[in-house]
C-alpha positions, 0 to 999 in steps of 0.5 A: 180724323176729319181732315183724313176723310176729306183727303180720302174723298178727294182721292176717290173722286179724282180716281173715278174721274180718271177712270171715266175719262180713260174708259173706251166706252166714253169715246168722243162722239162725232155727230154727223148728220150728212154722211156719204160713202164711196162704193167700190166693187172689187170683182175677180182676181186680185192683181196690180190693176185692183191695187191701183183701183183701190188706191184711186178710190181711197184718194178720191174718197179722201180728197172729196170729203166722203165719210166712208169707203165701202168695198163690195167684194167678190173674189177668188183671190189673187197675187200676194204682193198686190193683196199686201199693198191693198191691205196697207192702203186700207189700214193707212186710209184717212177714213173708215174702210167698210167691206161687204161680201156680196151680193148673194153667191159672192165669196171672199176667198184667199186674198179676199180674206185679208181684205175683209180682216183689214177693214174697219167694219166687216160684213157679208150678205146672206148666202155668201162664204169666206175662207180658203186662204192657204198659200197653195201654188196653182197649176199642178206644181209643188213647192218645197216643204221649207218654202211652204212653211215660210210662206204660210207662217208669213201669212199667218202672222199677217192675218193674226195681226189684222184680226187682233187689231179689229177684235175679231176671231183670231183662231178662225182666221188662222185656220183659214190660212193654215187649214183652208177653213171656209164658212158661210156668212151666217156662221161668220157672224156667229163666230165673230169673224165679221161684224154683221150681215147685210143684204145690200150696201144700203142695208149695211149703212142703215144698220151701222147708222143705229150704233155708229162707227168707231174710228180712231177713238171716236164714234161717227154717227149718221143718218142711215136714211139720208146717207149718200152712196156714190159708185166709183166707176173703174173706167176703161183703163182698169178693165183693159189692165185687168184683162191684160194682167191675167197670166194666160192672156199675157202668155198668149200675147207673147206667143202670138207676138213671136209667131207674127214676127217669125211669119213676117221675117220669113215672108217679108212684105206680109205687113199684117203679121209683123204689125200684129205680132209686134203689138202683141209682143209689146203688150205681152212683155209689158204684162210680164214686167208686172207679173212675177216672171222667170227670166229663164223662161223668157230666154228659152222662148226667145231662143226658140224663135232664133232656132225657128229662124235658123231652120230657114237658113240651115238645112237641119232636116227639122232638128232646129225646129224640134229644138225650138218647139222643145225650148218653147214648151220648157220656157212656158212651163217655168215662165211664171215663178211662184207667188201666193195666189198666182194662177199658174199656166196649166198643161191644158193651156200650154200644149195647145198654144205650143202646137198652134205656134208650131203650125204657124212656124210650119206654114211659114217654113213651107212658104219659104221653101216653096218660093226657093224651089220655084223657077225664077219668074222675075229679073233677067230670066223673066224676060225670056219668051216675051214678045214685042215689036221692032220700032227701029232697026239699023244693020244687026241691031235696033230698038223694040218695045217689049212689055211696054218698055223700050229695049236694045235688041240684036238679031241674026236676021235683018229686021224692019220696024213693025216686025213682031219678035220674041226674046231668046236670050239676054246679055246685060241690058241687050236682048237677043230676039228672033222674028215670029213667023206669020203663021205663029203670030196669027195663031 
């Protein structure tokens, strides 16, 4: 009996020790007195430029020994593909990634919701909002019911997995995608959509210091007063790419390039329109290669340029030009294919742009037509009526200085050096001249 009690006691002790070791509340604690955070601002639309920016910030934070990467978010959303890549980067980062929606008045909408959901710690500043993550197509274009359901279910699966892994309010995140739900920062904190409220990045890190940050089974503790926060500077490259990869900017560059090339081809020697147009066209095509572009739209726009050029060579009474304008308009309508969060081109942007290109085409055509109907003033015809002086004469022919050049001349009259003459005809390189009367010469 005594042996049984001893055996039972040993088993109970072993069971209690095992439970304590597996209890997540007793996770290993990493004491870290000196901590640092790299602060990255993500403002504006989510695009490949922001994806590249985040990757560079994560790489710097990891290689230079930062404790945390802190994301300051204020975005209306953006491209779904770029957002997915950014979420993967956050989830696979070797250090905790902390998100903060701020300052006051900022928002984490659409793709921004997924960035908040994927972060290790999610926080917001008072008087900010989060939500409206439904995958709708902007630009007055509707997608089929089947396609809408497929895209919505795809993003529902993603947001559900992110919220579950961070132990946040799964039901609300699903509503943000399915019903475009949107709530304020205080409501988000009450409903466990985010972890806490903070007025600033410094305030956020101070609040986190009191309880530490759980990360991969450990708890990172640090001093809120001594933590160093360094701002990540995007640089000129990021600013330029963010501007270039906006769909409307890329579209305007493409049309500007086509208009410049047309003007140069229709009026050779203009130089500036050709150089400027070529630069715009290359930048526009580079942006199109990154943005989700329909090849059919690009081909229609290219065909419109060909029709405009044919208008100069073929008498179509404007029919080719009208066909080019129609092709340009239709190509602009279908230029970008659907992707979650992509700002589509609206008619308010397309119509003025097409009209502006049509005006450039009309101006180029007018200049070409004017040059074709203008009487020839160069070459052989340009010599008629010019005056000069005989410098040498033998029998019925000699040499005369006309327009600063020495020409072989002939005349039906006997002339002498110094006689002023006028060109009346030209045959090859020989000019026919007649003397100018003294009265006419004096006049």
